[in-house]
C-alpha positions in Angstrom: -16.7 -23.7 71.1 -14.8 -20.7 72.1 -13.3 -18.6 69.1 -11.3 -15.4 69.2 -10.1 -13.2 66.3 -6.8 -12.6 68.3 -5.9 -15.9 68.0 -7.0 -16.5 64.2 -4.4 -16.4 62.0 -4.6 -13.7 58.8 -4.6 -14.9 55.4 -3.7 -12.8 52.9 -6.9 -12.3 49.7 -5.7 -13.1 46.5 -6.1 -9.6 45.6 -4.0 -8.7 47.8 -6.7 -6.2 48.9 -7.0 -7.3 52.8 -6.7 -10.2 54.6 -8.9 -13.1 56.5 -9.2 -14.1 59.7 -11.3 -17.5 60.0 -13.0 -17.8 63.7 -14.8 -20.5 63.1 -16.3 -23.4 60.5 -19.1 -26.4 60.6 -19.0 -29.0 58.3 -21.3 -32.1 57.6 -20.8 -35.4 55.0 -17.6 -33.5 54.1 -20.1 -30.1 53.0 -19.1 -27.3 54.2 -22.4 -25.6 56.4 -21.1 -22.5 57.7 -18.1 -20.5 58.0 -17.4 -17.6 60.6 -14.9 -15.0 59.1 -13.2 -11.7 60.8 -11.8 -9.5 57.2 -9.7 -6.4 56.9 -10.5 -4.9 53.8 -7.5 -2.1 53.1 -8.7 -1.3 49.8 -10.9 -0.6 46.5 -10.7 -4.2 44.3 -12.9 -6.8 43.9 -14.6 -9.2 46.2 -14.7 -12.9 46.6 -17.7 -15.2 45.0 -18.8 -18.0 46.5 -20.7 -19.5 44.1 -23.7 -22.1 45.2 -22.8 -19.9 48.9 -25.0 -17.2 50.5 -23.6 -14.5 52.8 -24.5 -12.4 55.3 -21.5 -9.3 55.8 -21.3 -6.8 58.9 -19.2 -3.7 59.1 -17.5 -3.8 62.9 -15.4 -1.2 62.4 -15.1 1.8 59.6 -17.4 3.5 57.8 -17.8 0.6 55.4 -18.3 0.2 51.5 -20.0 -0.1 48.9 -20.2 -3.5 46.4 -21.4 -3.0 42.9 -21.3 -4.5 39.2 -23.1 -3.2 36.4 -27.0 -4.6 38.1 -26.2 -4.2 41.6 -25.5 -2.1 44.5 -25.3 -3.5 48.1 -24.4 -0.7 50.5 -22.5 -2.2 53.3 -22.8 0.4 56.4 -21.4 -0.3 60.3 -23.2 -2.4 62.4 -26.0 -3.2 59.6 -26.0 -7.0 58.7 -26.1 -7.3 54.8 -27.4 -10.6 53.2 -26.7 -11.6 49.8 -26.1 -14.3 47.4 -22.4 -15.3 47.5 -22.0 -16.1 43.4 -22.5 -12.3 42.9 -19.3 -10.9 41.5 -19.3 -7.6 42.7 -16.6 -4.6 43.0 -15.6 -3.2 46.7 -15.8 0.2 46.9 -14.1 1.7 50.7 -15.9 4.8 51.9 -13.6 6.2 53.8 -10.4 4.2 54.5 -10.2 0.7 55.9 -13.2 -1.4 57.7 -13.3 -4.7 59.2 -16.6 -7.0 58.3 -17.6 -9.7 60.4 -18.5 -12.8 57.7 -20.8 -15.7 57.9 -20.7 -17.9 54.9 -23.1 -20.3 54.6 -24.7 -23.2 52.0 -28.6 -22.4 51.8 -29.2 -25.4 50.5 -28.4 -27.2 54.1 -28.9 -24.2 56.3 -30.6 -20.7 56.4 -29.4 -18.1 58.6 -30.3 -14.1 60.0 -27.8 -12.2 62.3 -28.8 -9.1 64.0 -27.0 -6.6 66.0 -27.9 -6.9 69.8 -26.8 -4.2 72.6 -27.3 -3.7 76.4 -29.4 -6.3 77.1 -29.1 -10.4 77.8 -28.8 -13.0 74.9 -30.7 -16.1 75.3 -30.4 -19.8 73.1 -32.9 -22.3 73.9 -32.9 -24.3 71.4 -29.5 -24.2 70.2 -27.9 -23.5 66.4 -26.6 -19.8 67.4 -23.4 -17.9 67.1 -22.7 -14.6 69.0 -19.0 -12.4 68.4 -18.8 -9.6 70.7 -17.9 -6.5 68.7 -17.8 -4.1 72.1 -18.2 -3.4 75.5 -18.5 -7.9 77.3 -20.7 -10.7 77.2 -21.1 -12.1 80.3 -22.4 -16.2 80.5 -24.0 -17.9 82.4 -21.9 -20.2 83.4 -19.3 -16.8 84.9 -17.5 -17.1 80.9 -16.6 -13.3 79.6 -16.3 -12.9 76.3 -14.7 -9.6 75.1 -14.4 -7.3 71.8 -13.1 -10.1 69.1 -14.3 -13.3 71.3 -17.2 -15.6 70.6 -18.9 -18.9 71.1 -21.2 -21.3 69.3 -23.9 -21.6 71.8 -25.6 -25.3 70.8 -27.5 -26.3 73.7 -29.0 -23.6 76.5 -27.4 -20.7 77.4 -27.5 -17.2 78.1 -25.5 -14.1 79.1 -25.6 -10.4 79.3 -24.1 -7.8 77.4 -22.6 -4.6 79.4 -23.7 -1.6 79.3 -22.6 0.1 75.9 -21.7 -3.1 74.2 -22.4 -4.6 71.3 -23.1 -8.2 70.0 -23.6 -9.8 66.4 -26.1 -13.3 67.3 -26.3 -14.8 64.1 -29.3 -17.9 64.1 -28.5 -21.3 62.3 -31.4 -23.3 61.1 -31.6 -26.5 58.9 -33.8 -26.0 56.0 
């Protein structure tokens, strides 16, 4: 399944600190397994908590921010996936203006998730259970399809592709627990 940030509808946050575009989601038996979104963070403020879920947060544009509370300090930096417990109640302090972040929210009782940034090379998926999002450059899939920044694909079957020179892709792999 292919998805695009350009066609996903923006949904304002309740606190007014930004908007989120849901890119894709997967549920089983009425339970959310995972959700992918692209958030535009425009000001400091509370960060949404998701009790019972886990998060991976990766800044894709801007200088990033610091998430903190009395006992926790997490640094969200450009193109460095940050994994943390979704139940944490955190405040967000922008480093230097607005930023955008790719988010993976998932149920750790159903799947584990790992994200990494790939550049200038090959993306392959032999076993399924993978999502890729193009951040810069392009991704040429083996079937001839081409993805540009803001576009992604859920790969459930064997697939491969080539990242353009200077390009960057976020790869998320899901495994059942």
